[in-house]
C-alpha positions as CSV (number, residue, x, y, z in Angstrom):
1,X,11.6,43.9,-25.8
2,X,13.8,43.5,-22.8
3,X,17.5,44.7,-23.7
4,X,19.8,42.0,-23.8
5,X,21.9,43.5,-20.5
6,X,18.9,43.5,-18.2
7,X,17.8,39.9,-19.3
8,X,21.0,38.6,-18.3
9,X,20.8,40.8,-15.2
10,X,17.6,39.2,-14.4
11,X,18.2,36.0,-14.6
12,X,21.5,34.8,-14.7
13,X,21.1,33.7,-10.9
14,X,18.6,31.4,-12.3
15,X,20.9,29.8,-14.8
16,X,23.9,29.3,-12.2
17,X,21.6,27.8,-9.8
18,X,20.8,25.2,-12.6
19,X,24.4,24.5,-13.2
20,X,25.1,24.5,-9.6
21,X,22.2,21.4,-9.1
22,X,23.5,20.2,-12.4
23,X,26.9,19.5,-11.3
24,X,25.4,18.1,-8.5
25,X,23.9,15.6,-10.6
26,X,27.1,14.6,-12.1
27,X,28.1,13.0,-8.8
28,X,24.8,11.4,-8.1
29,X,21.6,10.7,-8.9
30,X,18.3,12.6,-9.2
31,X,17.3,10.2,-5.8
32,X,19.6,11.9,-4.2
33,X,18.5,15.2,-4.0
34,X,16.4,16.6,-1.4
35,X,12.3,17.2,-2.0
36,X,12.7,20.8,-2.6
37,X,15.8,20.5,-4.8
38,X,14.1,18.6,-7.2
39,X,11.0,20.8,-7.5
40,X,13.4,23.5,-8.2
41,X,15.3,21.7,-10.5
42,X,12.1,21.5,-12.6
43,X,11.0,24.7,-12.1
44,X,14.1,26.3,-13.2
45,X,14.4,24.0,-16.0
46,X,11.3,24.9,-17.6
47,X,11.9,28.4,-16.9
48,X,15.3,28.5,-18.8
49,X,13.9,26.7,-21.8
50,X,11.5,29.6,-22.0
51,X,14.3,31.7,-21.4
52,X,16.1,30.0,-24.5
53,X,13.0,30.3,-26.5
54,X,13.3,34.5,-26.1
55,X,16.9,34.5,-26.6
56,X,16.6,33.3,-30.4
57,X,13.3,35.4,-31.1
58,X,15.1,38.4,-29.8
59,X,18.5,38.4,-29.0
60,X,21.0,38.1,-31.8
61,X,24.1,37.5,-29.4
62,X,25.0,33.3,-30.6
63,X,26.6,33.4,-27.1
64,X,24.5,33.8,-25.3
65,X,22.0,31.7,-27.1
66,X,24.4,28.7,-27.4
67,X,24.9,28.9,-23.6
68,X,20.9,28.5,-22.8
69,X,20.9,25.9,-25.4
70,X,24.0,23.4,-24.0
71,X,22.1,24.1,-20.7
72,X,18.9,23.4,-21.3
73,X,20.1,20.1,-22.9
74,X,21.9,19.0,-20.2
75,X,18.8,19.8,-17.8
76,X,16.9,18.1,-20.0
77,X,19.1,15.0,-20.3
78,X,19.8,14.7,-16.6
79,X,16.1,14.5,-15.7
80,X,15.2,12.0,-18.7
81,X,18.3,9.7,-17.6
82,X,16.5,10.1,-14.0
83,X,13.0,9.0,-15.5
84,X,14.2,6.0,-17.6
85,X,15.6,4.5,-13.7
86,X,12.3,4.2,-12.8
87,X,12.5,0.5,-12.2
88,X,15.4,1.4,-10.2
89,X,13.4,3.3,-7.8
90,X,10.8,0.3,-7.8
91,X,13.9,-2.6,-7.1
92,X,14.5,0.2,-4.5
93,X,11.1,0.5,-3.0
94,X,10.6,-3.4,-2.7
95,X,14.0,-4.0,-1.4
96,X,14.3,-1.3,1.1
97,X,11.5,1.0,1.9
98,X,8.5,-0.9,1.9
99,X,10.0,-3.7,4.6
100,X,11.9,-1.3,6.0
101,X,8.5,0.5,6.4
102,X,6.8,-1.9,7.9
103,X,9.4,-2.8,10.6
104,X,9.3,0.6,12.0
105,X,5.3,0.9,11.9
106,X,4.7,-2.4,13.8
107,X,3.7,-1.1,16.8
108,X,0.0,-0.1,14.5
109,X,-0.2,-3.4,12.7
110,X,0.3,-5.1,16.1
111,X,-2.5,-3.4,17.3
112,X,-4.5,-4.0,14.5
113,X,-3.9,-7.8,14.6
114,X,-4.8,-7.7,18.2
115,X,-8.2,-5.6,18.2
116,X,-8.9,-8.4,15.1
117,X,-8.1,-11.6,16.9
118,X,-9.7,-10.0,20.2
119,X,-13.4,-9.4,18.8
120,X,-12.5,-13.1,16.7
121,X,-12.6,-14.9,20.1
122,X,-15.8,-13.1,21.6
123,X,-17.4,-13.7,18.2
124,X,-16.2,-17.6,17.8
125,X,-16.6,-18.3,22.0
126,X,-20.2,-16.7,22.2
127,X,-21.2,-17.9,18.7
128,X,-19.9,-21.7,19.5
129,X,-22.4,-21.3,22.6
130,X,-25.3,-19.6,20.5
131,X,-25.8,-19.4,17.4
132,X,-27.9,-16.4,17.5
133,X,-25.5,-14.4,19.1
134,X,-24.0,-14.6,15.6
135,X,-26.5,-12.5,14.9
136,X,-25.2,-9.6,16.7
137,X,-22.3,-9.3,14.8
138,X,-23.7,-9.1,11.4
139,X,-24.6,-12.7,10.0
140,X,-28.3,-12.8,9.4
141,X,-30.4,-16.0,10.3
142,X,-31.6,-16.2,6.4
143,X,-27.4,-17.3,5.9
144,X,-27.7,-19.7,8.9
145,X,-30.9,-21.3,7.7
146,X,-29.5,-21.0,4.3
147,X,-26.3,-22.4,4.6
148,X,-25.7,-23.4,8.2
149,X,-28.6,-25.9,8.6
150,X,-28.3,-27.2,5.3
151,X,-24.6,-27.7,5.5
152,X,-23.9,-26.0,2.1
153,X,-20.4,-26.0,1.0
154,X,-21.2,-22.2,-0.6
155,X,-17.4,-21.8,-1.5
156,X,-17.5,-24.7,-4.1
157,X,-18.9,-22.4,-6.2
158,X,-15.7,-20.7,-6.6
159,X,-14.5,-24.6,-8.4
160,X,-16.5,-23.7,-11.4
161,X,-15.8,-20.4,-12.5
162,X,-11.9,-19.6,-10.9
163,X,-11.3,-16.7,-12.9
164,X,-14.1,-14.7,-12.3
165,X,-14.2,-15.8,-8.9
166,X,-10.3,-14.5,-8.4
167,X,-11.1,-11.7,-9.8
168,X,-14.5,-11.0,-7.4
169,X,-12.1,-11.8,-4.8
170,X,-10.1,-9.2,-5.5
171,X,-12.2,-6.8,-6.1
172,X,-13.7,-7.6,-2.2
173,X,-10.3,-7.9,-0.7
174,X,-9.4,-4.3,-2.3
175,X,-12.2,-3.0,-0.8
176,X,-11.7,-4.3,2.6
177,X,-8.7,-3.1,2.9
178,X,-9.3,-0.2,1.6
179,X,-12.3,0.8,3.8
180,X,-9.9,-0.6,7.0
181,X,-7.1,2.0,5.5
182,X,-9.9,4.6,4.9
183,X,-11.5,5.0,8.4
184,X,-8.4,5.9,9.7
185,X,-9.7,9.5,8.6
186,X,-12.1,8.9,11.9
187,X,-8.7,9.7,14.2
188,X,-8.5,5.2,13.9
189,X,-11.7,4.6,15.5
190,X,-13.6,3.5,12.0
191,X,-10.5,1.7,11.6
192,X,-10.8,0.1,15.1
193,X,-15.0,-0.5,14.9
194,X,-14.2,-2.4,11.8
195,X,-11.5,-4.7,12.4
196,X,-13.9,-5.6,15.4
197,X,-16.8,-6.6,13.2
198,X,-14.7,-8.7,10.6
199,X,-12.9,-10.4,13.3
200,X,-16.1,-11.1,15.0
201,X,-18.3,-11.8,11.7
202,X,-15.6,-14.4,10.1
203,X,-14.9,-16.0,13.0
204,X,-18.4,-16.6,14.0
205,X,-19.3,-17.9,10.5
206,X,-16.4,-20.3,11.0
207,X,-18.1,-21.2,14.9
208,X,-21.7,-21.8,12.8
209,X,-19.5,-24.6,10.8
210,X,-17.9,-26.6,13.5
211,X,-21.3,-26.4,15.4
212,X,-23.6,-28.0,12.1
213,X,-20.2,-30.3,11.9
214,X,-18.2,-29.2,8.7
215,X,-16.1,-26.5,10.3
216,X,-12.7,-28.5,9.5
217,X,-13.8,-28.1,4.9
218,X,-14.5,-24.4,5.8
219,X,-11.1,-23.9,7.4
220,X,-9.3,-25.9,4.9
221,X,-10.8,-24.0,2.3
222,X,-9.4,-20.5,3.6
223,X,-5.9,-21.7,4.8
224,X,-4.4,-21.7,1.9
225,X,-5.2,-17.7,1.5
226,X,-5.7,-16.7,4.6
227,X,-2.9,-16.1,5.8
228,X,-1.9,-13.4,3.3
229,X,-5.2,-12.1,2.6
230,X,-5.7,-11.8,6.9
231,X,-1.8,-10.2,6.9
232,X,-3.0,-7.7,4.6
233,X,-6.0,-6.7,6.6
234,X,-4.1,-6.0,10.0
235,X,-1.6,-3.6,7.6
236,X,-4.4,-2.1,6.0
237,X,-5.3,-1.6,9.8
238,X,-1.4,-0.6,11.2
239,X,-2.4,2.2,8.1
240,X,-5.7,3.5,9.2
241,X,-4.1,3.8,12.6
242,X,-1.4,5.8,11.2
243,X,-3.2,8.5,9.8
244,X,-5.4,8.2,13.8
245,X,-2.5,8.7,15.5
246,X,-1.7,11.4,13.3
247,X,-5.0,13.6,13.7
248,X,-5.0,12.2,17.4
249,X,-1.3,12.4,18.8
250,X,1.1,14.6,16.5
251,X,3.4,14.8,19.3
252,X,6.2,17.8,18.2
253,X,4.9,18.1,14.6
254,X,2.2,19.9,13.7
255,X,-0.9,18.1,12.7
256,X,-0.2,18.7,8.9
257,X,3.4,17.6,8.9
258,X,2.7,14.2,11.1
259,X,-0.2,13.6,8.9
260,X,2.5,14.4,6.1
261,X,4.9,11.9,7.5
262,X,2.9,9.2,9.1
263,X,0.8,9.6,5.6
264,X,4.0,8.6,3.3
265,X,4.3,5.4,5.3
266,X,0.7,4.4,5.6
267,X,0.7,5.1,1.2
268,X,4.2,2.6,1.4
269,X,2.8,0.0,3.3
270,X,-1.1,0.3,1.1
271,X,1.2,-0.4,-1.8
272,X,2.5,-3.4,0.0
273,X,-1.0,-4.6,0.2
274,X,-2.5,-4.1,-3.1
275,X,0.5,-6.6,-4.2
276,X,-0.1,-8.9,-1.5
277,X,-4.1,-8.8,-2.7
278,X,-2.9,-10.3,-5.7
279,X,-1.4,-13.2,-4.5
280,X,-3.9,-14.0,-2.2
281,X,-6.9,-13.9,-4.7
282,X,-5.1,-16.0,-6.6
283,X,-4.8,-18.4,-4.2
284,X,-8.3,-17.9,-3.0
285,X,-9.7,-18.1,-7.0
286,X,-7.5,-21.1,-8.0
287,X,-5.8,-23.6,-5.4
288,X,-8.7,-22.9,-2.4
289,X,-11.5,-24.3,-3.5
290,X,-9.7,-27.0,-5.8
291,X,-10.7,-30.5,-4.7
292,X,-6.9,-31.5,-4.1
293,X,-5.3,-33.1,-0.6
294,X,-5.9,-30.9,2.7
295,X,-2.1,-30.9,3.1
296,X,-1.3,-28.9,0.2
297,X,-3.6,-26.1,1.5
298,X,-1.8,-26.1,4.3
299,X,1.5,-26.7,3.0
300,X,0.7,-23.2,0.8
301,X,-0.7,-21.3,3.4
302,X,2.6,-21.9,5.7
303,X,4.8,-21.3,2.8
304,X,3.2,-18.4,2.1
305,X,3.2,-16.7,5.0
306,X,6.3,-17.1,6.6
307,X,8.0,-16.4,3.0
308,X,6.2,-12.8,3.4
309,X,6.8,-12.2,7.2
310,X,10.8,-13.4,6.1
311,X,10.8,-10.9,3.3
312,X,8.9,-8.0,5.7
313,X,11.3,-8.9,8.8
314,X,14.5,-8.9,7.4
315,X,14.8,-7.6,4.1
316,X,16.6,-4.3,3.4
317,X,18.4,-4.7,6.9
318,X,21.2,-2.8,7.1
319,X,24.8,-5.3,7.6
């Protein structure tokens, strides 16, 4: 058993620090504290709760027990109330953090877009003049024989299983964006290669359908969801390049600090991508394969694109 005077002497600085942190929270929210202060608050709160248990078991001084009990209750109330503000944090993320992060890192997204589009142009032009060029970018001869030469609208199968199709589409799109992002760990090289291959592959398939005479049908199918879906790939590519740049060019920071800083921005972008993929997958599963007026699909593509980029470019700006 530790003597009470010694116990108080050993622990009073921690209790005073907890009081100081609670006073800070009286005039602000938990989100205003620094990361280290939040960790310190949790650590001292747990230790003080342990001190309260010791005091109850070993101390005969009710004033000490009451003081520690009051301190623990106050700390618990502040932490519990902060947890209840999760909805506010989510709102702040979507109204400020995500669009601001997109604007801060737009150069990486633009580089991702540029790589994709350059190789898409190469894939389209090369395949338009020579269908065998498509084999260089991953389009198998069997695909050409089964679907292109027979002018098969393979995407129309989605119209027969909308809910299942939407689920499969979202799963595939999630995998594509995850790979695009994750390959950033290879100093960004993997992300660039993956973007290049995807751009060339998609464009080659479009070129093949135009050569066969039904390219407009495929583009009409793609346009409704394509703006959001392709943007997700570009943003995920930008997030991957953020990781690669931290490894290759950390600047004045250490690589560990650069990874921490740019990694947090990349994670924010990928959370946004996950939400946008739900939108794209829903459109692709339910609207894109539907036998409706093509003008409606083009309108949906335009409206979703304008809405998405208006949000990313203008929301959260300081007046």
